[in-house]
C-alpha positions in Angstrom: 0.3 0.1 0.0 1.1 3.5 -0.6 0.5 6.4 2.1 1.2 10.1 2.1 3.3 11.3 5.2 -0.3 12.8 6.4 -1.8 9.6 6.5 0.6 7.7 7.5 0.7 10.0 10.8 -3.0 10.0 11.5 -3.1 6.4 11.5 0.6 6.3 13.9 -1.1 8.4 16.1 -4.7 7.0 16.7 -3.3 3.6 17.0 -2.1 1.7 19.7 0.6 0.6 18.7 1.9 -2.9 20.0 4.4 -4.0 22.8 6.7 -6.9 22.5 9.2 -6.2 20.0 8.9 -2.6 19.2 11.3 -0.5 19.9 11.4 1.0 22.5 13.4 4.1 24.0 13.4 8.2 26.0 13.1 10.6 23.5 15.8 13.2 23.5 14.0 16.4 24.6 17.4 18.3 25.4 20.1 16.9 23.0 22.1 19.7 23.9 22.7 19.3 27.8 23.7 15.9 26.2 26.6 17.6 24.1 27.5 20.0 27.3 27.6 16.7 29.4 30.8 15.2 26.5 32.3 18.7 26.8 31.4 19.6 22.7 29.5 22.7 23.4 29.4 25.2 26.6 26.5 26.4 28.7 26.5 29.7 26.9 25.9 27.7 23.1 23.3 25.3 24.9 21.1 27.7 25.7 21.5 29.8 23.2 20.2 26.7 20.8 17.4 25.9 23.5 15.8 29.1 23.2 16.2 29.2 19.3 14.5 25.3 19.5 11.6 27.1 21.8 11.5 30.2 19.1 11.0 28.1 16.0 10.2 25.2 17.1 13.1 24.0 14.8 14.8 20.7 15.8 17.6 20.7 18.3 19.8 19.2 16.4 19.5 21.1 13.2 20.2 23.9 14.4 22.8 23.0 16.6 24.6 21.3 13.1 23.6 25.1 11.1 24.8 27.1 13.8 28.0 25.6 13.9 28.3 24.3 17.3 28.8 21.0 16.7 29.8 18.9 13.4 27.1 16.9 11.5 29.1 14.1 12.0 30.0 14.8 15.5 26.8 15.0 16.5 25.6 12.3 15.1 28.3 9.6 16.7 27.3 11.3 19.9 23.1 10.8 19.0 24.5 7.0 18.3 26.9 7.0 21.8 23.2 8.4 23.9 21.2 5.9 22.8 23.3 3.4 22.1 22.6 2.5 18.8 24.7 2.1 15.5 26.1 4.4 13.6 25.5 3.5 9.5 28.1 5.2 7.6 27.8 5.9 3.9 29.3 2.3 2.7 26.6 0.6 5.0 23.9 1.7 2.9 21.9 -0.1 0.5 22.7 0.0 -3.6 19.3 -0.4 -4.7 16.1 1.7 -2.7 13.9 -1.4 -0.5 10.5 -1.1 -0.9 9.3 0.2 2.8 5.6 -0.7 2.3 5.6 2.2 -0.7 6.5 4.7 1.8 6.9 8.0 0.0 9.5 10.1 -1.2 7.6 12.9 0.3 7.5 10.7 3.7 11.6 9.6 3.9 12.5 13.5 3.0 10.0 14.8 6.1 11.1 11.9 8.4 14.7 11.9 7.2 14.6 7.9 7.5 16.6 5.4 5.0 15.4 2.1 4.6 18.5 0.1 4.4 16.6 -3.7 4.3 13.8 -5.6 5.1 12.9 -9.7 5.9 9.8 -11.3 7.0 10.2 -10.0 10.6 11.6 -6.7 10.6 12.8 -3.3 8.6 16.0 -2.1 9.4 16.2 1.9 9.1 18.9 4.7 9.0 17.5 7.9 10.9 18.9 11.7 11.8 16.4 11.3 14.3 15.2 7.7 15.5 13.7 8.8 18.8 11.1 10.1 16.4 7.8 8.2 17.5 5.7 9.6 14.7 8.2 8.1 12.4 8.6 4.9 13.5 5.3 4.5 14.0 4.0 5.1 10.5 6.4 2.7 9.4 5.6 -0.1 11.7 1.7 0.6 10.1 3.2 0.5 6.9 5.5 -2.5 6.6 3.3 -4.8 9.9 7.2 -5.5 11.4 9.3 -4.7 13.9 11.4 -1.5 13.1 15.5 -1.6 13.9 16.5 1.9 14.4 19.8 3.2 14.0 21.5 6.5 13.1 22.9 8.9 10.4 24.7 11.9 9.5 21.6 13.7 8.2 22.9 15.2 5.1 24.0 11.9 3.7 20.7 10.3 4.5 19.1 13.0 2.6 21.7 13.1 -0.4 20.8 9.0 -0.5 17.0 9.3 -0.6 17.2 11.4 -3.8 20.0 9.0 -5.5 17.4 5.9 -4.4 13.8 7.1 -4.6 13.8 10.5 -7.0 13.0 7.8 -9.5 10.7 4.9 -8.4 8.7 7.7 -6.8 8.1 9.5 -10.2 7.6 5.7 -11.8 4.8 5.4 -9.2 3.1 8.2 -9.7 2.3 6.8 -14.2 2.0 8.7 -17.0 -1.7 9.8 -15.8 -0.5 12.3 -13.4 -2.0 15.6 -13.4 0.0 19.1 -13.8 -0.4 19.7 -10.7 1.5 16.6 -9.5 4.4 16.9 -12.2 4.4 20.6 -10.7 4.8 19.4 -7.4 7.3 16.8 -7.6 9.2 19.3 -10.0 9.4 21.3 -6.9 10.4 18.4 -4.7 13.5 17.7 -7.3 14.3 21.1 -6.2 14.0 21.3 -2.8 17.4 19.4 -2.1 19.6 21.2 -3.5 17.9 24.8 -2.2 18.0 22.8 1.4 21.3 22.1 0.6 22.8 24.9 -0.9 20.9 27.3 2.3 22.8 24.4 4.5 26.7 25.1 3.1 25.6 29.0 3.5 24.8 28.9 7.0 27.3 26.2 7.6 30.0 29.3 6.6 28.7 31.8 8.3 28.7 29.8 11.3 32.4 28.9 11.0 33.6 32.6 9.5 34.2 31.7 5.8 35.3 33.9 3.5 34.0 31.8 0.6 32.7 28.3 -0.3 34.3 26.8 -3.3 32.4 23.8 -5.0 34.6 22.0 -7.1 33.3 19.6 -10.2 34.7 16.1 -9.8 33.7 12.8 -12.1 31.2 11.3 -8.7 29.8 14.4 -7.9 31.4 18.0 -6.2 33.9 18.7 -3.6 32.7 21.4 -1.1 35.6 23.4 0.7 35.3 26.2 2.8 37.9 28.8 3.1 38.0 29.9 7.1 41.1 32.3 8.2 42.4 32.1 4.5 43.2 28.0 4.1 40.4 25.5 2.0 38.9 23.2 4.7 36.8 20.5 4.2 34.4 20.7 6.7 32.3 17.3 5.8 30.2 18.6 3.0 30.0 17.0 -0.5 27.8 16.7 -3.4 26.6 13.8 -4.9 26.5 13.1 -8.6 22.9 13.6 -9.1 23.0 17.1 -6.7 26.2 18.7 -7.8 24.6 20.6 -11.4 21.2 21.4 -9.0 22.9 23.3 -6.8 25.0 24.6 -9.4 21.7 25.9 -10.7 20.4 26.6 -7.9 23.5 29.3 -7.2 23.2 30.6 -11.2 19.5 31.5 -10.3 19.7 33.6 -6.7 22.7 35.1 -9.0 20.8 36.0 -12.5 23.0 34.4 -14.4 22.8 32.5 -17.5 21.2 28.7 -16.2 21.8 27.7 -19.5 25.2 28.9 -20.4 27.9 26.5 -19.0 30.7 26.9 -21.9 32.1 30.7 -20.4 32.8 32.2 -17.2 29.4 34.5 -15.7 30.0 36.8 -12.6 26.6 38.0 -10.6 25.7 38.7 -6.9 22.9 37.6 -4.9 21.7 37.5 -1.4 20.5 35.5 0.8 19.1 35.6 4.7 20.7 33.3 7.4 21.5 33.5 10.9 19.0 36.0 11.5 20.5 38.8 8.9 21.4 39.0 5.2 24.4 38.1 3.7 26.1 39.4 0.4 28.0 36.9 -2.0 29.7 37.4 -4.5 29.3 34.7 -7.2 32.2 33.1 -10.0 31.7 30.0 -12.3 33.7 28.8 -14.6 34.0 25.6 -16.8 36.0 23.0 -16.2 36.3 19.4 -17.7 34.0 18.1 -14.9 31.2 20.8 -14.9 31.3 24.1 -13.6 33.4 25.4 -10.6 32.0 28.1 -8.4 33.1 30.0 -5.8 30.7 32.0 -3.4 32.6 34.8 -1.3 30.7 35.3 1.5 30.2 39.2 2.6 28.7 39.5 5.7 27.8 42.5 7.6 28.7 41.3 10.7 33.0 40.0 10.0 32.9 44.1 8.6 35.3 46.3 10.8 33.9 48.8 12.9 37.0 50.9 13.5 40.7 50.9 13.7 41.3 49.1 16.8 38.8 46.1 15.6 41.4 45.6 13.0 44.2 43.9 15.7 46.7 46.4 14.2 49.2 47.0 16.8 48.3 50.3 19.4 51.0 52.7 17.8 50.2 51.7 14.7 47.0 52.2 15.4 47.3 55.7 17.0 49.2 56.9 14.3 46.6 56.4 11.7 43.6 58.2 13.8 46.0 61.0 13.7 46.8 61.2 10.3 42.2 60.4 8.9 42.6 63.9 11.7 44.1 65.7 8.4 42.1 67.9 6.0 43.7 66.7 3.2 46.5 64.0 1.7 47.1 60.1 0.5 46.8 57.7 3.1 48.0 54.6 1.4 47.4 50.9 2.2 49.7 48.3 0.8 50.4 44.6 0.7 50.2 41.3 -1.6 46.3 40.0 -2.7 44.6 38.6 0.4 46.2 40.8 3.1 43.5 42.6 4.2 43.8 46.4 2.6 40.6 46.8 1.4 38.7 45.6 5.1 41.6 48.1 6.7 39.9 51.0 4.1 36.9 50.2 5.0 37.5 50.6 8.9 39.3 54.0 7.7 36.1 55.0 6.4 34.0 54.2 9.2 36.4 56.2 11.7 35.8 58.9 9.1 32.3 58.6 7.9 30.1 61.9 9.9 26.8 63.4 8.6 29.4 66.6 7.7 31.8 65.1 4.8 30.5 63.7 2.0 32.6 60.5 1.3 32.9 59.0 -2.6 34.3 55.1 -3.2 35.3 53.7 -6.3 35.4 50.3 -5.8 36.0 47.0 -7.9 34.1 45.5 -7.0 31.9 47.1 -3.9 32.4 44.6 -0.8 30.4 45.8 2.5 27.8 48.6 1.8 28.5 51.2 3.8 25.8 54.0 4.7 26.3 57.2 4.4 29.1 56.7 1.4 28.3 57.0 -2.3 30.0 53.6 -3.2 30.5 53.6 -6.9 30.8 50.2 -8.7 33.7 50.9 -11.3 33.5 48.8 -14.7 36.6 48.9 -16.9 34.6 46.8 -19.7 32.5 50.1 -20.6 35.4 52.2 -20.2 35.1 53.1 -16.6 37.7 52.6 -14.6 39.2 53.8 -11.8 40.6 56.7 -13.6 37.5 57.9 -15.0 35.9 57.8 -12.6 37.5 59.8 -9.6 37.9 62.4 -12.6 33.8 62.1 -12.2 33.7 62.5 -8.4 36.2 65.2 -7.9 33.5 67.2 -9.9 30.6 65.8 -6.7 32.3 68.3 -4.4 33.6 64.9 -2.2 35.6 65.8 1.3 37.2 62.1 1.4 37.9 59.9 -1.9 39.1 56.2 -2.0 39.7 54.3 -4.9 40.2 50.8 -4.2 43.2 50.4 -6.2 46.2 52.1 -7.4 46.8 50.3 -10.9 48.7 53.0 -13.3 50.4 56.3 -14.3 46.9 57.9 -14.4 45.0 56.9 -11.7 47.5 57.6 -9.5 48.7 61.3 -10.8 44.6 61.6 -10.6 45.1 60.6 -6.6 47.9 62.7 -5.8 46.9 66.1 -7.3 43.3 65.9 -5.5 45.2 65.5 -2.6 47.2 68.6 -3.1 43.8 70.1 -4.1 42.0 70.2 -0.3 40.9 66.6 -0.3 41.6 63.3 1.7 42.1 60.5 -0.9 42.7 57.0 0.4 43.9 54.1 -1.4 46.0 50.5 -2.1 49.1 49.6 -3.2 50.1 46.6 -4.4 53.6 46.1 -2.9 55.4 44.5 -0.6 56.2 47.1 2.4 55.5 51.0 2.9 59.1 52.0 2.0 58.7 50.1 -1.6 55.8 51.8 -1.5 57.4 55.3 -2.5 59.7 53.5 -4.7 56.9 52.1 -6.7 54.8 55.6 -7.5 58.3 56.8 -8.3 58.0 54.2 -10.8 55.0 55.6 -12.6 56.7 58.7 -13.0 55.3 60.6 -10.4 57.7 63.4 -9.5 59.0 63.1 -6.2 58.3 66.8 -4.9 54.6 66.6 -5.9 54.5 63.1 -4.0 56.4 64.0 -1.2 54.3 67.1 -1.2 50.5 64.8 -1.1 51.9 61.6 0.9 50.9 61.6 4.4 51.7 57.5 5.2 51.8 54.3 4.2 50.6 51.2 6.1 51.7 47.9 4.7 50.8 44.8 6.5 49.9 41.1 6.0 47.8 39.2 7.6 48.4 35.6 9.8 46.5 32.9 11.8 45.7 33.7 15.1 46.6 30.2 17.5 43.5 28.4 19.0 43.5 29.4 22.9 41.9 25.7 23.0 44.9 23.5 22.1 48.0 25.7 21.4 51.2 24.2 23.2 53.7 26.6 24.9 57.2 25.0 23.5 61.0 26.8 23.3 62.4 27.9 19.9 65.5 25.6 18.9 68.4 26.8 17.4 67.4 25.8 13.9 64.1 28.2 14.0 67.0 30.6 15.0 68.7 29.7 11.6 65.4 29.7 9.9 64.6 33.4 11.0 68.3 34.8 10.6 66.6 36.5 14.8 68.3 35.3 17.9 65.4 34.0 19.8 67.2 30.5 20.5 66.3 29.3 23.9 63.0 31.6 24.0 59.1 30.6 24.8 57.1 30.4 21.6 53.6 28.5 21.3 52.8 25.9 18.9 49.9 24.8 16.9 48.2 21.4 17.6 44.5 21.1 16.6 41.2 20.3 18.3 37.9 20.5 17.3 36.9 24.1 18.1 39.7 25.1 15.3 38.9 22.3 13.0 41.9 20.4 14.0 44.0 23.3 12.6 45.6 24.7 15.9 44.6 27.7 14.6 41.0 30.2 14.8 40.8 34.2 13.9 43.5 36.4 11.9 46.0 38.8 13.0 47.5 41.9 11.0 51.0 42.1 10.9 51.9 45.6 10.0 54.1 49.1 9.2 53.3 52.3 9.0 55.7 54.9 7.7 54.6 58.5 8.4 55.8 61.2 6.5 57.3 63.8 7.9 60.0 66.6 6.7 63.1 64.3 6.9 61.2 61.4 5.3 60.5 64.2 2.6 63.7 65.1 2.1 64.6 61.3 1.7 62.2 61.0 -1.0 63.7 62.6 -3.3 66.7 61.0 -3.4 67.1 57.7 -6.1 67.3 54.1 -4.4 66.1 55.8 -1.2 64.3 52.2 -0.1 66.6 51.6 3.1 67.1 54.5 4.9 63.3 55.1 4.1 63.2 51.7 6.4 65.6 53.4 8.8 63.9 56.6 9.3 60.5 55.1 10.0 62.2 52.6 13.2 61.9 56.0 14.6 59.4 56.6 17.9 58.9 53.2 18.5 58.1 52.2 14.6 58.8 49.0 13.6 59.0 47.0 10.5 56.5 43.9 9.6 59.5 41.8 10.4 59.5 43.4 13.9 55.8 43.5 14.5 55.4 39.8 13.7 58.4 38.6 16.0 56.1 41.2 18.7 53.1 38.4 17.9 55.3 34.7 17.8 56.3 35.7 21.1 53.4 36.4 22.5 52.4 33.9 21.8 49.1 34.7 19.3 50.3 33.2 16.0 53.4 30.7 15.3 56.1 30.4 13.4 55.1 28.8 10.0 52.7 31.6 9.6 55.3 34.9 10.5 57.8 32.9 8.4 54.9 32.2 5.4 53.9 36.0 5.7 56.7 37.9 5.8 59.7 35.3 4.5 62.8 37.6 6.9 64.5 38.2 3.0 65.1 42.3 3.6 65.3 43.9 6.7 65.1 41.7 9.5 66.1 42.8 13.1 66.7 41.1 16.6 63.4 41.5 19.1 
């Protein structure tokens, strides 16, 4: 017999279930409490999950996984252990669908039940929630046998249910199915892709990921999250039947051409998750196995609110606060790609944004929307590059101008001229350090006397990962490490990454900024007029307690904030190394 989930529920609730071999188990009313007891979450997380459960009625295991408080694999292991049930892995799933009395696809989806095998006496199933008496009772009415429940990982169950039962459900519908039935089945076929994408984004936001990478392979798609600058697999994978549907769902959200699979496409979308709206930049790229998709998550909650939140050292923060009080001049942030330059610019704009100033920005792309700031998207394809935008922006009578990057002589010259004519100009440059930025502008044929008059400061920075406070280990620096750095640290205390569940076994959680700040004064202006003045500028930068990138990195290393490998990778110590 074939019954809908609603009919099954009514029958299960209206009939007394037989005793004897029917499985008895107490309902798990507070899963969060079990996780606290086992040390997997803290009491604050448990209270948060419980309140959300009471407010929304959504199951606690779903909420805990969506909030990123517990990995769903660890959650399933805990549930199985607590209930003394077997945890079924993917290799234990059937290769062919089990009839299970004709249970519908909608029922299996709704209750997250995967039939494993059936004999004359019992039906064995894997469930996300094996304490769900409604689902167990409905299954027993269907098959009129014992039900043996085991535990499965929710996302793995969902993928297996779709792979095994989606086709059989369509066959049972038959050729006489109405147009409404067909539309309902189409909506149901989209539902797994919608849920899968929503889950990936929610998981990414909960784990502070900046990007989601969906990478096609022959048997599906690998999903990786970029957390603290490193790609990490959090257990998510899209099976072969689901991966194209998820890619299409992304394209629909970003208003891209779903039918175009031969050319790269770029778009933008917004999605509500965890109580806030997250902007997403979408990039698709055709590969041999399908379309690769990268989602850049622009979470307003992660945008810096002030300079202090950047994590710069106190001296650099104080210097910048003073510089931003100037009504005019050029302030530059330098560093390689991915060093947080744009984030620093946004923090500066946050410091400057008030009702008394007009701020215009030229960006490519606009990453965060800033209230009270006139932000403009550059579009070089139609001749609207940074140089063209700056010319038009200056006719808008701005007090402050931010241009995303100085890439060429024309943009550099307009920025310098704007700084000399009463505007405060903020921008970025791709250079290795602060003194090198001066030389880079000189190479763009900016006259030394103009540059010396316009430039107020250059901040150079790198990002390093912060050691996980839960698992970092104290140790002593070795002679080999001293040789590697070229700095006298042998025998001094440093801290090393270990890895735990809190940091996804990386040993790091969060990031820090290593920086140096070259503030232009009369002496530095005099030196800037010389050729090959980089080393002299570096020496002058250290006056009055200033530090170079290498010194700031070593400070964080010896303070136990980051690891030696991070500092070496970020700076290299190939130049201007120093003792600490």
